[in-house]
A tleap script that builds the chain and sets N, CA, C and O, in Angstrom:
source leaprc.protein.ff14SB
mol = sequence {
  NMET ASN ILE LYS SER LEU ASN CYS LEU VAL
  LEU GLY TRP PHE ILE PRO GLY LEU GLY HIE
  ILE SER GLN LYS LYS TYR VAL ARG GLY ALA
  ILE PHE PHE ALA CYS ILE PHE SER MET THR
  ALA LEU GLY LEU ILE MET GLY GLY LYS ILE
  TYR SER PHE GLN THR GLU ASN PRO LEU THR
  ILE LEU ALA PHE PHE SER ASP ILE GLY ASN
  GLY LEU PHE PHE VAL LEU SER ARG ILE PHE
  SER TYR GLY LEU GLY ASP LEU LYS ASN VAL
  THR PHE GLU PHE GLY SER ALA TYR ILE ALA
  GLY ALA GLY LEU LEU ASN PHE LEU VAL ALA
  LEU ASP ALA PHE ASP ILE ALA ALA GLY ARG
  LYS CLYS
}
set mol.1.N position { -54.290 126.689 -193.037 }
set mol.1.CA position { -53.749 126.674 -191.628 }
set mol.1.C position { -53.297 128.254 -191.408 }
set mol.1.O position { -52.622 128.856 -192.243 }
set mol.2.N position { -53.822 128.920 -190.006 }
set mol.2.CA position { -53.461 130.051 -189.846 }
set mol.2.C position { -52.844 130.000 -188.329 }
set mol.2.O position { -52.946 128.977 -187.651 }
set mol.3.N position { -52.195 131.184 -187.848 }
set mol.3.CA position { -51.641 131.194 -186.608 }
set mol.3.C position { -52.673 130.848 -185.387 }
set mol.3.O position { -52.209 130.472 -184.310 }
set mol.4.N position { -53.958 130.972 -185.561 }
set mol.4.CA position { -54.803 130.695 -184.614 }
set mol.4.C position { -54.918 129.437 -184.298 }
set mol.4.O position { -54.894 129.038 -183.134 }
set mol.5.N position { -55.086 128.521 -185.556 }
set mol.5.CA position { -55.247 127.038 -185.365 }
set mol.5.C position { -53.865 126.482 -184.686 }
set mol.5.O position { -53.862 125.600 -183.828 }
set mol.6.N position { -52.756 127.088 -185.165 }
set mol.6.CA position { -51.442 126.542 -184.514 }
set mol.6.C position { -51.324 126.920 -183.156 }
set mol.6.O position { -50.819 126.102 -182.387 }
set mol.7.N position { -51.741 128.129 -182.682 }
set mol.7.CA position { -51.944 128.581 -181.428 }
set mol.7.C position { -52.705 127.456 -180.702 }
set mol.7.O position { -52.163 126.879 -179.759 }
set mol.8.N position { -53.816 127.161 -181.067 }
set mol.8.CA position { -54.837 126.230 -180.353 }
set mol.8.C position { -54.232 124.858 -180.399 }
set mol.8.O position { -54.582 124.145 -179.458 }
set mol.9.N position { -53.478 124.361 -181.190 }
set mol.9.CA position { -52.717 123.246 -181.282 }
set mol.9.C position { -51.629 123.136 -180.095 }
set mol.9.O position { -51.563 122.165 -179.341 }
set mol.10.N position { -50.833 124.201 -180.037 }
set mol.10.CA position { -49.760 124.146 -179.046 }
set mol.10.C position { -50.436 124.275 -177.403 }
set mol.10.O position { -50.024 123.629 -176.440 }
set mol.11.N position { -51.552 125.265 -177.381 }
set mol.11.CA position { -51.980 125.303 -176.103 }
set mol.11.C position { -52.667 124.123 -175.673 }
set mol.11.O position { -52.719 123.813 -174.483 }
set mol.12.N position { -53.231 123.408 -176.648 }
set mol.12.CA position { -53.990 121.986 -176.345 }
set mol.12.C position { -52.998 121.038 -176.014 }
set mol.12.O position { -53.310 120.192 -175.175 }
set mol.13.N position { -51.833 121.007 -176.518 }
set mol.13.CA position { -50.918 119.911 -176.185 }
set mol.13.C position { -50.187 120.410 -174.846 }
set mol.13.O position { -49.852 119.591 -173.990 }
set mol.14.N position { -49.950 121.793 -174.698 }
set mol.14.CA position { -49.002 121.904 -173.451 }
set mol.14.C position { -49.972 122.014 -172.059 }
set mol.14.O position { -49.457 121.952 -170.942 }
set mol.15.N position { -51.303 122.169 -172.236 }
set mol.15.CA position { -52.220 122.043 -171.190 }
set mol.15.C position { -53.467 121.354 -171.820 }
set mol.15.O position { -54.141 121.947 -172.662 }
set mol.16.N position { -53.733 120.219 -171.441 }
set mol.16.CA position { -54.995 119.502 -172.072 }
set mol.16.C position { -56.207 120.398 -171.881 }
set mol.16.O position { -56.529 120.999 -170.856 }
set mol.17.N position { -56.797 120.376 -173.013 }
set mol.17.CA position { -57.988 121.226 -172.947 }
set mol.17.C position { -58.115 122.595 -173.055 }
set mol.17.O position { -59.214 123.148 -173.097 }
set mol.18.N position { -56.844 123.298 -173.111 }
set mol.18.CA position { -56.903 124.421 -173.091 }
set mol.18.C position { -57.023 125.185 -174.595 }
set mol.18.O position { -57.245 126.382 -174.777 }
set mol.19.N position { -56.815 124.164 -175.598 }
set mol.19.CA position { -57.015 124.664 -176.942 }
set mol.19.C position { -58.480 124.846 -177.269 }
set mol.19.O position { -58.804 125.613 -178.176 }
set mol.20.N position { -59.407 124.153 -176.548 }
set mol.20.CA position { -60.768 124.306 -176.622 }
set mol.20.C position { -61.084 125.332 -175.882 }
set mol.20.O position { -61.629 126.257 -176.484 }
set mol.21.N position { -60.893 125.467 -174.653 }
set mol.21.CA position { -61.109 126.692 -173.707 }
set mol.21.C position { -60.849 127.874 -174.312 }
set mol.21.O position { -61.669 128.773 -174.125 }
set mol.22.N position { -59.706 128.136 -175.135 }
set mol.22.CA position { -59.170 129.252 -175.990 }
set mol.22.C position { -60.343 129.592 -176.921 }
set mol.22.O position { -60.648 130.759 -177.167 }
set mol.23.N position { -61.036 128.455 -177.468 }
set mol.23.CA position { -62.157 128.962 -178.341 }
set mol.23.C position { -63.492 128.878 -177.940 }
set mol.23.O position { -64.417 128.613 -178.707 }
set mol.24.N position { -63.612 129.122 -176.632 }
set mol.24.CA position { -64.655 129.321 -175.804 }
set mol.24.C position { -65.571 128.053 -175.886 }
set mol.24.O position { -66.792 128.167 -175.996 }
set mol.25.N position { -64.990 126.944 -175.833 }
set mol.25.CA position { -65.697 125.625 -175.749 }
set mol.25.C position { -65.401 125.006 -174.305 }
set mol.25.O position { -64.723 123.986 -174.179 }
set mol.26.N position { -65.949 125.682 -173.245 }
set mol.26.CA position { -65.446 125.646 -171.921 }
set mol.26.C position { -65.704 124.081 -171.487 }
set mol.26.O position { -64.852 123.407 -170.908 }
set mol.27.N position { -66.851 123.664 -171.811 }
set mol.27.CA position { -67.389 122.335 -171.117 }
set mol.27.C position { -66.431 121.352 -171.836 }
set mol.27.O position { -65.804 120.656 -171.037 }
set mol.28.N position { -66.204 121.158 -172.923 }
set mol.28.CA position { -65.435 120.321 -173.718 }
set mol.28.C position { -64.201 120.400 -173.347 }
set mol.28.O position { -63.638 119.317 -173.180 }
set mol.29.N position { -63.451 121.576 -173.118 }
set mol.29.CA position { -62.204 121.617 -172.655 }
set mol.29.C position { -61.983 121.273 -171.093 }
set mol.29.O position { -60.920 120.791 -170.701 }
set mol.30.N position { -62.907 121.516 -170.356 }
set mol.30.CA position { -62.878 121.112 -168.857 }
set mol.30.C position { -62.993 119.666 -168.911 }
set mol.30.O position { -62.265 119.120 -168.082 }
set mol.31.N position { -63.741 118.808 -169.690 }
set mol.31.CA position { -63.926 117.451 -169.716 }
set mol.31.C position { -62.604 116.669 -170.158 }
set mol.31.O position { -62.164 115.603 -169.728 }
set mol.32.N position { -62.098 117.531 -171.158 }
set mol.32.CA position { -60.799 116.878 -171.593 }
set mol.32.C position { -59.537 116.883 -170.616 }
set mol.32.O position { -58.719 115.969 -170.510 }
set mol.33.N position { -59.540 118.026 -169.961 }
set mol.33.CA position { -58.774 118.386 -168.830 }
set mol.33.C position { -58.883 117.474 -167.881 }
set mol.33.O position { -57.877 116.842 -167.558 }
set mol.34.N position { -60.027 117.250 -167.304 }
set mol.34.CA position { -60.244 116.276 -166.146 }
set mol.34.C position { -60.024 114.939 -166.666 }
set mol.34.O position { -59.359 114.265 -165.879 }
set mol.35.N position { -60.342 114.357 -167.677 }
set mol.35.CA position { -59.970 112.996 -168.030 }
set mol.35.C position { -58.583 112.826 -168.148 }
set mol.35.O position { -58.049 111.963 -167.453 }
set mol.36.N position { -57.777 113.647 -169.071 }
set mol.36.CA position { -56.444 113.392 -169.172 }
set mol.36.C position { -55.592 113.640 -167.845 }
set mol.36.O position { -54.546 113.017 -167.659 }
set mol.37.N position { -56.003 114.431 -167.069 }
set mol.37.CA position { -55.421 114.730 -165.563 }
set mol.37.C position { -55.742 113.492 -164.984 }
set mol.37.O position { -54.785 112.885 -164.502 }
set mol.38.N position { -56.725 113.023 -164.917 }
set mol.38.CA position { -57.296 111.820 -163.963 }
set mol.38.C position { -56.377 110.590 -164.442 }
set mol.38.O position { -55.870 109.796 -163.650 }
set mol.39.N position { -56.244 110.537 -165.678 }
set mol.39.CA position { -55.614 109.278 -166.162 }
set mol.39.C position { -54.065 109.462 -165.620 }
set mol.39.O position { -53.492 108.582 -164.977 }
set mol.40.N position { -53.496 110.666 -165.952 }
set mol.40.CA position { -52.041 110.918 -165.624 }
set mol.40.C position { -51.880 110.767 -164.081 }
set mol.40.O position { -50.859 110.290 -163.587 }
set mol.41.N position { -52.965 111.206 -163.332 }
set mol.41.CA position { -52.611 110.949 -161.874 }
set mol.41.C position { -52.969 109.647 -161.407 }
set mol.41.O position { -52.286 109.223 -160.475 }
set mol.42.N position { -53.751 109.023 -161.779 }
set mol.42.CA position { -53.859 107.491 -161.651 }
set mol.42.C position { -52.756 106.736 -161.977 }
set mol.42.O position { -52.352 105.891 -161.178 }
set mol.43.N position { -52.195 106.921 -163.063 }
set mol.43.CA position { -50.975 106.348 -163.516 }
set mol.43.C position { -49.920 106.557 -162.480 }
set mol.43.O position { -49.331 105.627 -161.930 }
set mol.44.N position { -49.702 107.873 -162.230 }
set mol.44.CA position { -48.714 108.088 -160.947 }
set mol.44.C position { -48.950 107.643 -159.652 }
set mol.44.O position { -48.017 107.380 -158.894 }
set mol.45.N position { -50.244 107.524 -159.298 }
set mol.45.CA position { -50.512 106.822 -158.161 }
set mol.45.C position { -50.415 105.245 -158.276 }
set mol.45.O position { -50.272 104.586 -157.246 }
set mol.46.N position { -50.480 104.722 -159.333 }
set mol.46.CA position { -50.140 103.263 -159.432 }
set mol.46.C position { -48.628 102.952 -159.498 }
set mol.46.O position { -48.208 101.796 -159.451 }
set mol.47.N position { -47.810 104.062 -159.613 }
set mol.47.CA position { -46.403 103.705 -159.555 }
set mol.47.C position { -45.765 103.743 -160.902 }
set mol.47.O position { -44.638 103.282 -161.080 }
set mol.48.N position { -46.527 104.329 -161.925 }
set mol.48.CA position { -46.087 104.255 -163.325 }
set mol.48.C position { -44.767 105.078 -163.550 }
set mol.48.O position { -44.402 105.903 -162.713 }
set mol.49.N position { -44.137 104.859 -164.580 }
set mol.49.CA position { -42.920 105.821 -165.079 }
set mol.49.C position { -43.226 106.569 -166.276 }
set mol.49.O position { -43.806 106.144 -167.275 }
set mol.50.N position { -42.737 107.825 -166.049 }
set mol.50.CA position { -42.732 108.895 -167.206 }
set mol.50.C position { -41.272 108.705 -167.840 }
set mol.50.O position { -40.246 109.046 -167.253 }
set mol.51.N position { -41.305 108.148 -169.047 }
set mol.51.CA position { -40.020 107.935 -169.567 }
set mol.51.C position { -39.282 109.150 -170.227 }
set mol.51.O position { -39.918 110.005 -170.844 }
set mol.52.N position { -37.919 109.202 -170.079 }
set mol.52.CA position { -37.219 110.200 -170.625 }
set mol.52.C position { -36.679 109.532 -171.939 }
set mol.52.O position { -36.890 108.344 -172.183 }
set mol.53.N position { -35.966 110.369 -172.780 }
set mol.53.CA position { -35.488 110.057 -174.111 }
set mol.53.C position { -34.312 109.037 -173.871 }
set mol.53.O position { -33.323 109.494 -173.300 }
set mol.54.N position { -34.302 107.823 -174.207 }
set mol.54.CA position { -33.157 106.927 -174.003 }
set mol.54.C position { -33.211 106.005 -175.364 }
set mol.54.O position { -34.217 105.571 -175.925 }
set mol.55.N position { -31.859 105.840 -175.721 }
set mol.55.CA position { -31.717 104.979 -177.046 }
set mol.55.C position { -31.467 103.640 -176.968 }
set mol.55.O position { -31.522 102.912 -177.959 }
set mol.56.N position { -31.191 103.248 -175.848 }
set mol.56.CA position { -30.751 101.783 -175.603 }
set mol.56.C position { -31.892 100.721 -176.161 }
set mol.56.O position { -31.608 99.670 -176.735 }
set mol.57.N position { -33.213 101.180 -175.892 }
set mol.57.CA position { -34.294 100.263 -176.370 }
set mol.57.C position { -35.203 101.041 -177.075 }
set mol.57.O position { -35.493 102.167 -176.671 }
set mol.58.N position { -35.741 100.511 -178.202 }
set mol.58.CA position { -36.494 101.260 -179.171 }
set mol.58.C position { -37.997 101.448 -178.620 }
set mol.58.O position { -38.763 102.319 -179.033 }
set mol.59.N position { -38.291 100.538 -177.664 }
set mol.59.CA position { -39.699 100.640 -177.098 }
set mol.59.C position { -39.788 102.003 -176.124 }
set mol.59.O position { -40.810 102.676 -175.983 }
set mol.60.N position { -38.493 102.262 -175.482 }
set mol.60.CA position { -38.459 103.376 -174.587 }
set mol.60.C position { -38.514 104.633 -175.398 }
set mol.60.O position { -39.048 105.641 -174.937 }
set mol.61.N position { -38.038 104.608 -176.460 }
set mol.61.CA position { -38.319 105.852 -177.447 }
set mol.61.C position { -39.782 105.952 -177.803 }
set mol.61.O position { -40.241 107.080 -177.985 }
set mol.62.N position { -40.605 104.842 -177.928 }
set mol.62.CA position { -41.944 105.185 -178.353 }
set mol.62.C position { -42.581 105.693 -177.099 }
set mol.62.O position { -43.353 106.651 -177.070 }
set mol.63.N position { -42.190 104.959 -176.023 }
set mol.63.CA position { -42.853 105.421 -174.632 }
set mol.63.C position { -42.557 106.910 -174.455 }
set mol.63.O position { -43.450 107.625 -173.999 }
set mol.64.N position { -41.416 107.410 -174.769 }
set mol.64.CA position { -41.107 108.715 -174.371 }
set mol.64.C position { -41.974 109.787 -175.338 }
set mol.64.O position { -42.474 110.823 -174.900 }
set mol.65.N position { -42.051 109.356 -176.683 }
set mol.65.CA position { -43.040 110.122 -177.501 }
set mol.65.C position { -44.492 110.104 -177.097 }
set mol.65.O position { -45.283 110.967 -177.478 }
set mol.66.N position { -44.826 109.084 -176.305 }
set mol.66.CA position { -46.425 109.043 -175.912 }
set mol.66.C position { -46.410 109.761 -174.704 }
set mol.66.O position { -47.383 110.488 -174.501 }
set mol.67.N position { -45.453 109.716 -173.793 }
set mol.67.CA position { -45.416 110.500 -172.590 }
set mol.67.C position { -45.193 111.889 -172.698 }
set mol.67.O position { -45.662 112.654 -171.855 }
set mol.68.N position { -44.490 112.308 -173.698 }
set mol.68.CA position { -44.430 113.837 -174.099 }
set mol.68.C position { -45.681 114.485 -174.370 }
set mol.68.O position { -45.846 115.697 -174.234 }
set mol.69.N position { -46.698 113.554 -174.813 }
set mol.69.CA position { -47.960 114.163 -175.087 }
set mol.69.C position { -48.819 114.608 -173.957 }
set mol.69.O position { -49.922 115.141 -174.084 }
set mol.70.N position { -48.141 114.308 -172.713 }
set mol.70.CA position { -48.723 115.046 -171.475 }
set mol.70.C position { -48.556 116.460 -171.221 }
set mol.70.O position { -49.168 117.045 -170.328 }
set mol.71.N position { -47.442 117.201 -172.275 }
set mol.71.CA position { -47.457 118.393 -172.020 }
set mol.71.C position { -46.799 118.945 -170.836 }
set mol.71.O position { -45.729 118.510 -170.410 }
set mol.72.N position { -47.436 119.883 -170.326 }
set mol.72.CA position { -47.045 120.420 -168.888 }
set mol.72.C position { -46.692 119.477 -167.782 }
set mol.72.O position { -45.758 119.735 -167.023 }
set mol.73.N position { -47.449 118.337 -167.663 }
set mol.73.CA position { -47.306 117.229 -166.882 }
set mol.73.C position { -45.757 116.727 -167.058 }
set mol.73.O position { -44.954 116.676 -166.126 }
set mol.74.N position { -45.481 116.376 -168.382 }
set mol.74.CA position { -44.131 115.824 -168.537 }
set mol.74.C position { -43.053 116.739 -168.181 }
set mol.74.O position { -42.032 116.287 -167.665 }
set mol.75.N position { -43.201 118.118 -168.435 }
set mol.75.CA position { -42.226 119.266 -168.153 }
set mol.75.C position { -42.074 119.196 -166.670 }
set mol.75.O position { -40.952 119.198 -166.163 }
set mol.76.N position { -43.271 119.130 -165.887 }
set mol.76.CA position { -43.142 119.311 -164.521 }
set mol.76.C position { -42.448 117.954 -164.022 }
set mol.76.O position { -41.681 118.096 -163.070 }
set mol.77.N position { -42.594 116.789 -164.481 }
set mol.77.CA position { -42.068 115.479 -164.109 }
set mol.77.C position { -40.510 115.499 -164.191 }
set mol.77.O position { -39.779 114.792 -163.498 }
set mol.78.N position { -40.085 116.429 -165.156 }
set mol.78.CA position { -38.703 116.399 -165.232 }
set mol.78.C position { -38.010 117.482 -164.323 }
set mol.78.O position { -36.826 117.434 -163.988 }
set mol.79.N position { -38.862 118.416 -163.987 }
set mol.79.CA position { -38.415 119.505 -162.880 }
set mol.79.C position { -38.267 118.897 -161.541 }
set mol.79.O position { -37.264 118.948 -160.830 }
set mol.80.N position { -39.621 118.198 -161.235 }
set mol.80.CA position { -39.632 117.920 -159.856 }
set mol.80.C position { -39.480 116.438 -159.455 }
set mol.80.O position { -39.870 115.978 -158.382 }
set mol.81.N position { -38.776 115.636 -160.585 }
set mol.81.CA position { -38.700 114.236 -160.421 }
set mol.81.C position { -39.518 113.485 -159.824 }
set mol.81.O position { -39.270 112.762 -158.859 }
set mol.82.N position { -40.886 113.671 -160.566 }
set mol.82.CA position { -41.825 112.531 -159.945 }
set mol.82.C position { -42.162 111.600 -161.339 }
set mol.82.O position { -41.716 111.867 -162.455 }
set mol.83.N position { -42.873 110.678 -161.079 }
set mol.83.CA position { -43.230 109.657 -162.217 }
set mol.83.C position { -41.792 108.726 -162.641 }
set mol.83.O position { -41.578 108.386 -163.804 }
set mol.84.N position { -40.890 108.395 -161.521 }
set mol.84.CA position { -39.798 107.693 -161.660 }
set mol.84.C position { -40.222 106.138 -161.921 }
set mol.84.O position { -39.543 105.348 -162.578 }
set mol.85.N position { -41.302 105.879 -161.371 }
set mol.85.CA position { -41.696 104.534 -161.498 }
set mol.85.C position { -41.208 103.618 -160.536 }
set mol.85.O position { -40.012 103.737 -160.267 }
set mol.86.N position { -41.844 102.733 -159.955 }
set mol.86.CA position { -41.558 101.723 -158.837 }
set mol.86.C position { -41.656 100.517 -159.628 }
set mol.86.O position { -42.803 100.186 -159.929 }
set mol.87.N position { -40.610 99.715 -160.072 }
set mol.87.CA position { -40.717 98.487 -160.747 }
set mol.87.C position { -41.192 97.244 -159.563 }
set mol.87.O position { -41.716 96.181 -159.894 }
set mol.88.N position { -40.961 97.540 -158.504 }
set mol.88.CA position { -41.314 96.548 -157.469 }
set mol.88.C position { -42.981 96.470 -157.275 }
set mol.88.O position { -43.602 95.484 -156.879 }
set mol.89.N position { -43.473 97.618 -157.613 }
set mol.89.CA position { -44.965 97.689 -157.452 }
set mol.89.C position { -45.674 96.859 -158.462 }
set mol.89.O position { -45.268 96.844 -159.624 }
set mol.90.N position { -46.703 96.172 -158.091 }
set mol.90.CA position { -47.573 95.217 -158.999 }
set mol.90.C position { -48.134 96.227 -159.942 }
set mol.90.O position { -48.160 95.841 -161.111 }
set mol.91.N position { -48.508 97.218 -159.755 }
set mol.91.CA position { -49.269 98.062 -160.731 }
set mol.91.C position { -48.362 99.006 -161.738 }
set mol.91.O position { -48.866 99.873 -162.453 }
set mol.92.N position { -46.962 98.712 -161.689 }
set mol.92.CA position { -46.281 99.567 -162.548 }
set mol.92.C position { -46.419 99.594 -163.960 }
set mol.92.O position { -46.172 100.621 -164.591 }
set mol.93.N position { -46.734 98.715 -164.416 }
set mol.93.CA position { -47.062 98.420 -166.004 }
set mol.93.C position { -48.450 98.982 -166.249 }
set mol.93.O position { -48.733 99.434 -167.359 }
set mol.94.N position { -49.264 98.971 -165.323 }
set mol.94.CA position { -50.649 99.659 -165.631 }
set mol.94.C position { -50.577 100.994 -165.308 }
set mol.94.O position { -51.413 101.750 -165.803 }
set mol.95.N position { -49.667 101.455 -164.514 }
set mol.95.CA position { -49.467 103.076 -164.221 }
set mol.95.C position { -49.004 103.498 -165.539 }
set mol.95.O position { -49.694 104.350 -166.099 }
set mol.96.N position { -47.942 103.052 -166.155 }
set mol.96.CA position { -47.110 103.394 -167.144 }
set mol.96.C position { -47.891 103.450 -168.370 }
set mol.96.O position { -47.665 104.276 -169.255 }
set mol.97.N position { -48.952 102.439 -168.433 }
set mol.97.CA position { -49.708 102.330 -169.579 }
set mol.97.C position { -50.846 103.702 -169.389 }
set mol.97.O position { -51.248 104.354 -170.353 }
set mol.98.N position { -51.139 103.894 -168.355 }
set mol.98.CA position { -52.361 105.110 -168.126 }
set mol.98.C position { -51.649 106.357 -168.530 }
set mol.98.O position { -52.252 107.196 -169.199 }
set mol.99.N position { -50.265 106.562 -168.129 }
set mol.99.CA position { -49.683 107.715 -168.368 }
set mol.99.C position { -49.352 107.874 -169.939 }
set mol.99.O position { -49.445 108.973 -170.487 }
set mol.100.N position { -49.021 106.891 -170.519 }
set mol.100.CA position { -48.567 106.736 -171.965 }
set mol.100.C position { -50.003 106.993 -172.680 }
set mol.100.O position { -50.067 107.681 -173.699 }
set mol.101.N position { -51.203 106.375 -172.062 }
set mol.101.CA position { -52.568 106.612 -172.967 }
set mol.101.C position { -53.036 107.794 -172.689 }
set mol.101.O position { -53.863 108.241 -173.483 }
set mol.102.N position { -52.710 108.509 -171.675 }
set mol.102.CA position { -53.080 110.079 -171.342 }
set mol.102.C position { -52.257 110.886 -172.509 }
set mol.102.O position { -52.762 111.762 -173.211 }
set mol.103.N position { -51.086 110.496 -172.578 }
set mol.103.CA position { -50.369 111.493 -173.614 }
set mol.103.C position { -50.766 111.196 -175.098 }
set mol.103.O position { -50.744 112.099 -175.933 }
set mol.104.N position { -51.110 109.989 -175.394 }
set mol.104.CA position { -51.608 109.735 -176.603 }
set mol.104.C position { -52.976 110.564 -176.993 }
set mol.104.O position { -53.239 111.117 -178.061 }
set mol.105.N position { -53.676 110.484 -175.924 }
set mol.105.CA position { -55.045 111.036 -175.909 }
set mol.105.C position { -54.955 112.482 -175.990 }
set mol.105.O position { -55.744 113.074 -176.727 }
set mol.106.N position { -54.083 113.125 -175.318 }
set mol.106.CA position { -53.870 114.504 -175.458 }
set mol.106.C position { -53.554 114.958 -176.861 }
set mol.106.O position { -54.103 115.911 -177.413 }
set mol.107.N position { -52.567 114.147 -177.420 }
set mol.107.CA position { -52.225 114.527 -178.869 }
set mol.107.C position { -53.561 114.509 -179.949 }
set mol.107.O position { -53.612 115.177 -180.982 }
set mol.108.N position { -54.462 113.724 -179.531 }
set mol.108.CA position { -55.789 113.641 -180.205 }
set mol.108.C position { -56.520 114.840 -180.033 }
set mol.108.O position { -56.975 115.430 -181.013 }
set mol.109.N position { -56.709 115.348 -178.617 }
set mol.109.CA position { -57.487 116.387 -178.115 }
set mol.109.C position { -56.778 117.705 -178.720 }
set mol.109.O position { -57.542 118.603 -179.075 }
set mol.110.N position { -55.706 117.860 -178.837 }
set mol.110.CA position { -54.819 118.989 -179.281 }
set mol.110.C position { -55.331 118.985 -180.841 }
set mol.110.O position { -55.931 119.960 -181.292 }
set mol.111.N position { -55.055 117.822 -181.633 }
set mol.111.CA position { -55.495 117.904 -182.820 }
set mol.111.C position { -56.976 118.329 -183.345 }
set mol.111.O position { -57.262 118.840 -184.428 }
set mol.112.N position { -57.788 117.994 -182.330 }
set mol.112.CA position { -59.267 118.434 -182.371 }
set mol.112.C position { -59.435 119.656 -182.387 }
set mol.112.O position { -60.156 120.252 -183.187 }
set mol.113.N position { -58.606 120.284 -181.260 }
set mol.113.CA position { -58.605 121.795 -181.114 }
set mol.113.C position { -58.168 122.535 -182.413 }
set mol.113.O position { -58.734 123.573 -182.753 }
set mol.114.N position { -57.162 121.992 -183.128 }
set mol.114.CA position { -56.459 122.514 -184.235 }
set mol.114.C position { -57.831 122.373 -185.421 }
set mol.114.O position { -58.204 123.337 -186.091 }
set mol.115.N position { -58.259 121.430 -185.479 }
set mol.115.CA position { -59.412 121.116 -186.557 }
set mol.115.C position { -60.469 122.076 -186.399 }
set mol.115.O position { -60.967 122.588 -187.401 }
set mol.116.N position { -60.913 122.408 -185.104 }
set mol.116.CA position { -62.020 123.261 -184.860 }
set mol.116.C position { -61.388 124.629 -185.226 }
set mol.116.O position { -62.027 125.321 -186.019 }
set mol.117.N position { -60.362 125.045 -184.806 }
set mol.117.CA position { -59.858 126.470 -185.075 }
set mol.117.C position { -59.635 126.629 -186.559 }
set mol.117.O position { -59.740 127.746 -187.067 }
set mol.118.N position { -59.328 125.548 -187.289 }
set mol.118.CA position { -59.084 125.535 -188.894 }
set mol.118.C position { -60.352 125.631 -189.567 }
set mol.118.O position { -60.397 125.936 -190.759 }
set mol.119.N position { -61.333 125.404 -188.928 }
set mol.119.CA position { -62.718 125.479 -189.493 }
set mol.119.C position { -63.141 124.043 -190.152 }
set mol.119.O position { -64.113 123.969 -190.905 }
set mol.120.N position { -62.448 123.060 -189.858 }
set mol.120.CA position { -62.758 121.721 -190.581 }
set mol.120.C position { -63.613 120.906 -189.703 }
set mol.120.O position { -63.968 119.810 -190.135 }
set mol.121.N position { -64.036 121.320 -188.413 }
set mol.121.CA position { -64.827 120.723 -187.629 }
set mol.121.C position { -65.764 121.474 -186.509 }
set mol.121.O position { -65.064 122.253 -185.861 }
set mol.122.N position { -66.837 121.476 -186.177 }
set mol.122.CA position { -67.389 122.416 -185.215 }
set mol.122.C position { -67.395 121.984 -183.800 }
set mol.122.O position { -67.847 122.727 -182.930 }
savepdb mol mol.pdb
quit
């Protein structure tokens, strides 16, 4: 493990696909960014919630860790107060699931960039 692979991991987590783009895998990085951004945007359009850290319910802790996988999108949601969720909306649960799925997918994409930079994968 070297500093380049850790750099790709952090870049890939913070902005989806950037870990691949920093390794000159432009098409792969652009596809990952488009997919994760689209999933997050669809989740927000459906009225999904981006969870903050709450200790009263163990499931919200898990939702927080999946949502933090969205990196920059999560940080921006805290700054600009979007992703608050609309529980009255019929698509609230689907939207929240899309956002959580995008965060978990981004964790995998960042690990993929790490493996490529470490030389374990091409």
